[in-house]
mmCIF file of the C-alpha atoms, coordinates in Angstrom:
data_MODEL
# 
_entry.id   MODEL 
# 
loop_
_atom_site.group_PDB 
_atom_site.id 
_atom_site.type_symbol 
_atom_site.label_atom_id 
_atom_site.label_alt_id 
_atom_site.label_comp_id 
_atom_site.label_asym_id 
_atom_site.label_entity_id 
_atom_site.label_seq_id 
_atom_site.pdbx_PDB_ins_code 
_atom_site.Cartn_x 
_atom_site.Cartn_y 
_atom_site.Cartn_z 
_atom_site.occupancy 
_atom_site.B_iso_or_equiv 
_atom_site.pdbx_formal_charge 
_atom_site.auth_seq_id 
_atom_site.auth_comp_id 
_atom_site.auth_asym_id 
_atom_site.auth_atom_id 
_atom_site.pdbx_PDB_model_num 
ATOM 1  C CA . UNK A 1 1  ? 0.000  0.000  0.000  1.00 0.00 ? 1  UNK A CA 1 
ATOM 2  C CA . UNK A 1 2  ? 1.405  3.385  -1.000 1.00 0.00 ? 2  UNK A CA 1 
ATOM 3  C CA . UNK A 1 3  ? 2.089  6.064  1.583  1.00 0.00 ? 3  UNK A CA 1 
ATOM 4  C CA . UNK A 1 4  ? -0.724 8.609  1.286  1.00 0.00 ? 4  UNK A CA 1 
ATOM 5  C CA . UNK A 1 5  ? 0.488  11.031 3.956  1.00 0.00 ? 5  UNK A CA 1 
ATOM 6  C CA . UNK A 1 6  ? 0.736  14.686 3.036  1.00 0.00 ? 6  UNK A CA 1 
ATOM 7  C CA . UNK A 1 7  ? 4.232  16.176 2.991  1.00 0.00 ? 7  UNK A CA 1 
ATOM 8  C CA . UNK A 1 8  ? 3.542  17.888 6.337  1.00 0.00 ? 8  UNK A CA 1 
ATOM 9  C CA . UNK A 1 9  ? 2.328  14.619 7.878  1.00 0.00 ? 9  UNK A CA 1 
ATOM 10 C CA . UNK A 1 10 ? 5.507  12.890 6.707  1.00 0.00 ? 10 UNK A CA 1 
ATOM 11 C CA . UNK A 1 11 ? 7.651  15.637 8.248  1.00 0.00 ? 11 UNK A CA 1 
ATOM 12 C CA . UNK A 1 12 ? 5.732  15.464 11.546 1.00 0.00 ? 12 UNK A CA 1 
ATOM 13 C CA . UNK A 1 13 ? 6.125  11.672 11.575 1.00 0.00 ? 13 UNK A CA 1 
ATOM 14 C CA . UNK A 1 14 ? 9.897  12.064 11.215 1.00 0.00 ? 14 UNK A CA 1 
ATOM 15 C CA . UNK A 1 15 ? 9.999  14.771 13.890 1.00 0.00 ? 15 UNK A CA 1 
ATOM 16 C CA . UNK A 1 16 ? 8.102  12.415 16.209 1.00 0.00 ? 16 UNK A CA 1 
ATOM 17 C CA . UNK A 1 17 ? 10.668 9.661  15.584 1.00 0.00 ? 17 UNK A CA 1 
ATOM 18 C CA . UNK A 1 18 ? 13.468 12.114 16.344 1.00 0.00 ? 18 UNK A CA 1 
ATOM 19 C CA . UNK A 1 19 ? 11.792 13.335 19.560 1.00 0.00 ? 19 UNK A CA 1 
ATOM 20 C CA . UNK A 1 20 ? 11.187 9.752  20.688 1.00 0.00 ? 20 UNK A CA 1 
ATOM 21 C CA . UNK A 1 21 ? 14.854 8.918  20.101 1.00 0.00 ? 21 UNK A CA 1 
ATOM 22 C CA . UNK A 1 22 ? 15.982 11.894 22.230 1.00 0.00 ? 22 UNK A CA 1 
ATOM 23 C CA . UNK A 1 23 ? 16.623 14.564 19.596 1.00 0.00 ? 23 UNK A CA 1 
ATOM 24 C CA . UNK A 1 24 ? 14.501 17.458 20.873 1.00 0.00 ? 24 UNK A CA 1 
ATOM 25 C CA . UNK A 1 25 ? 16.346 20.642 19.877 1.00 0.00 ? 25 UNK A CA 1 
ATOM 26 C CA . UNK A 1 26 ? 17.701 22.314 16.761 1.00 0.00 ? 26 UNK A CA 1 
ATOM 27 C CA . UNK A 1 27 ? 21.193 21.898 18.197 1.00 0.00 ? 27 UNK A CA 1 
ATOM 28 C CA . UNK A 1 28 ? 20.575 18.168 18.619 1.00 0.00 ? 28 UNK A CA 1 
ATOM 29 C CA . UNK A 1 29 ? 19.243 17.954 15.071 1.00 0.00 ? 29 UNK A CA 1 
ATOM 30 C CA . UNK A 1 30 ? 22.341 19.660 13.700 1.00 0.00 ? 30 UNK A CA 1 
ATOM 31 C CA . UNK A 1 31 ? 24.580 17.289 15.674 1.00 0.00 ? 31 UNK A CA 1 
ATOM 32 C CA . UNK A 1 32 ? 23.035 14.146 14.155 1.00 0.00 ? 32 UNK A CA 1 
ATOM 33 C CA . UNK A 1 33 ? 25.490 12.153 12.074 1.00 0.00 ? 33 UNK A CA 1 
ATOM 34 C CA . UNK A 1 34 ? 24.456 9.567  9.507  1.00 0.00 ? 34 UNK A CA 1 
ATOM 35 C CA . UNK A 1 35 ? 25.469 6.871  11.997 1.00 0.00 ? 35 UNK A CA 1 
ATOM 36 C CA . UNK A 1 36 ? 23.182 8.302  14.688 1.00 0.00 ? 36 UNK A CA 1 
ATOM 37 C CA . UNK A 1 37 ? 20.329 8.768  12.191 1.00 0.00 ? 37 UNK A CA 1 
ATOM 38 C CA . UNK A 1 38 ? 20.577 5.081  11.312 1.00 0.00 ? 38 UNK A CA 1 
ATOM 39 C CA . UNK A 1 39 ? 20.091 4.240  15.006 1.00 0.00 ? 39 UNK A CA 1 
ATOM 40 C CA . UNK A 1 40 ? 16.632 5.876  15.087 1.00 0.00 ? 40 UNK A CA 1 
ATOM 41 C CA . UNK A 1 41 ? 14.051 3.060  15.372 1.00 0.00 ? 41 UNK A CA 1 
ATOM 42 C CA . UNK A 1 42 ? 11.947 2.557  12.253 1.00 0.00 ? 42 UNK A CA 1 
ATOM 43 C CA . UNK A 1 43 ? 13.946 4.980  10.111 1.00 0.00 ? 43 UNK A CA 1 
ATOM 44 C CA . UNK A 1 44 ? 13.500 4.735  6.340  1.00 0.00 ? 44 UNK A CA 1 
ATOM 45 C CA . UNK A 1 45 ? 15.432 6.207  3.438  1.00 0.00 ? 45 UNK A CA 1 
ATOM 46 C CA . UNK A 1 46 ? 12.607 8.700  2.875  1.00 0.00 ? 46 UNK A CA 1 
ATOM 47 C CA . UNK A 1 47 ? 12.855 9.669  6.565  1.00 0.00 ? 47 UNK A CA 1 
ATOM 48 C CA . UNK A 1 48 ? 16.599 10.188 6.202  1.00 0.00 ? 48 UNK A CA 1 
ATOM 49 C CA . UNK A 1 49 ? 15.999 12.559 3.300  1.00 0.00 ? 49 UNK A CA 1 
ATOM 50 C CA . UNK A 1 50 ? 13.563 14.551 5.446  1.00 0.00 ? 50 UNK A CA 1 
ATOM 51 C CA . UNK A 1 51 ? 16.073 14.647 8.327  1.00 0.00 ? 51 UNK A CA 1 
ATOM 52 C CA . UNK A 1 52 ? 18.798 15.957 6.032  1.00 0.00 ? 52 UNK A CA 1 
ATOM 53 C CA . UNK A 1 53 ? 16.404 18.608 4.720  1.00 0.00 ? 53 UNK A CA 1 
ATOM 54 C CA . UNK A 1 54 ? 15.374 19.509 8.294  1.00 0.00 ? 54 UNK A CA 1 
ATOM 55 C CA . UNK A 1 55 ? 19.054 19.961 9.147  1.00 0.00 ? 55 UNK A CA 1 
ATOM 56 C CA . UNK A 1 56 ? 19.578 22.201 6.120  1.00 0.00 ? 56 UNK A CA 1 
ATOM 57 C CA . UNK A 1 57 ? 16.482 24.307 6.782  1.00 0.00 ? 57 UNK A CA 1 
ATOM 58 C CA . UNK A 1 58 ? 17.141 24.782 10.513 1.00 0.00 ? 58 UNK A CA 1 
ATOM 59 C CA . UNK A 1 59 ? 20.680 25.909 9.695  1.00 0.00 ? 59 UNK A CA 1 
ATOM 60 C CA . UNK A 1 60 ? 19.225 28.436 7.226  1.00 0.00 ? 60 UNK A CA 1 
ATOM 61 C CA . UNK A 1 61 ? 16.581 29.551 9.787  1.00 0.00 ? 61 UNK A CA 1 
ATOM 62 C CA . UNK A 1 62 ? 13.806 28.532 7.390  1.00 0.00 ? 62 UNK A CA 1 
ATOM 63 C CA . UNK A 1 63 ? 12.274 25.597 9.261  1.00 0.00 ? 63 UNK A CA 1 
ATOM 64 C CA . UNK A 1 64 ? 8.791  27.114 9.529  1.00 0.00 ? 64 UNK A CA 1 
ATOM 65 C CA . UNK A 1 65 ? 8.664  27.799 5.782  1.00 0.00 ? 65 UNK A CA 1 
ATOM 66 C CA . UNK A 1 66 ? 9.929  24.292 5.030  1.00 0.00 ? 66 UNK A CA 1 
ATOM 67 C CA . UNK A 1 67 ? 7.325  22.647 7.266  1.00 0.00 ? 67 UNK A CA 1 
ATOM 68 C CA . UNK A 1 68 ? 4.641  24.784 5.645  1.00 0.00 ? 68 UNK A CA 1 
ATOM 69 C CA . UNK A 1 69 ? 5.609  23.469 2.233  1.00 0.00 ? 69 UNK A CA 1 
ATOM 70 C CA . UNK A 1 70 ? 7.421  26.499 0.822  1.00 0.00 ? 70 UNK A CA 1 
ATOM 71 C CA . UNK A 1 71 ? 10.189 24.563 -0.919 1.00 0.00 ? 71 UNK A CA 1 
ATOM 72 C CA . UNK A 1 72 ? 11.245 27.685 -2.856 1.00 0.00 ? 72 UNK A CA 1 
ATOM 73 C CA . UNK A 1 73 ? 11.888 29.796 0.237  1.00 0.00 ? 73 UNK A CA 1 
ATOM 74 C CA . UNK A 1 74 ? 15.621 29.889 -0.533 1.00 0.00 ? 74 UNK A CA 1 
ATOM 75 C CA . UNK A 1 75 ? 14.905 31.761 -3.769 1.00 0.00 ? 75 UNK A CA 1 
ATOM 76 C CA . UNK A 1 76 ? 14.757 34.868 -1.561 1.00 0.00 ? 76 UNK A CA 1 
ATOM 77 C CA . UNK A 1 77 ? 12.178 36.964 -3.353 1.00 0.00 ? 77 UNK A CA 1 
ATOM 78 C CA . UNK A 1 78 ? 12.007 39.136 -0.234 1.00 0.00 ? 78 UNK A CA 1 
ATOM 79 C CA . UNK A 1 79 ? 8.219  39.136 -0.105 1.00 0.00 ? 79 UNK A CA 1 
ATOM 80 C CA . UNK A 1 80 ? 6.627  38.391 3.244  1.00 0.00 ? 80 UNK A CA 1 
ATOM 81 C CA . UNK A 1 81 ? 3.483  36.309 3.387  1.00 0.00 ? 81 UNK A CA 1 
ATOM 82 C CA . UNK A 1 82 ? 0.850  37.786 5.680  1.00 0.00 ? 82 UNK A CA 1 
ATOM 83 C CA . UNK A 1 83 ? -2.376 36.374 7.014  1.00 0.00 ? 83 UNK A CA 1 
ATOM 84 C CA . UNK A 1 84 ? -5.329 38.536 6.130  1.00 0.00 ? 84 UNK A CA 1 
# 
């Protein structure tokens, strides 16, 4: 059966796995090596890709945009998105 989770649900699932394995801060996320990522119970290759992207986005201070699905945030168009 194919995974029908939305991109946000997949990211939250990975964050839950990280929290359950003891990684609860941005600093902890940045410190994860590939070896330590492989020790996370139930980790998949897709999860590893999300973890690497989470590391990249937290380092760039763009985690909120990434979780919200704005994959083009690094294009830097300078326009703020406001709730009306």
